[in-house]
C-alpha positions, 0 to 999 in steps of 0.5 A: 672271900672273907679276910682272915681274922685280925692278929693279937699284937700284945703291947704290954700297956694300955696303948701305943702310937700308930707309928711304934705299933707298926714297927713293934708288930713287925708290919714295917722295919723302919721309921722312914717307911712307917712315916710314908705309909701313914702319910700316903694313906695305906694304913687304916684304923678301925676301917678308916685311913688315918695319916697321924703317925701319932695317933693313940692306939687303944686296947681293941683298935685294929690296924690294917695295912697291905690286906693284913690286920693287927688287933692292939692287945694288952 
């Protein structure tokens, strides 16, 4: 079984921080939930777990959480 392609999320700029992106994309609804999910290792960036809420994402980066993927777009 293959996973669906990532959903494109236009952020309106060249980059956005991981924590902000998760809230902006509607993946998680509160900063507390975002912090917990990232620290606990449930969030992947480009296929690797990243525990840095302040990681600067770039256009084309793919964020995965609970089997759903989202791609940063301008």
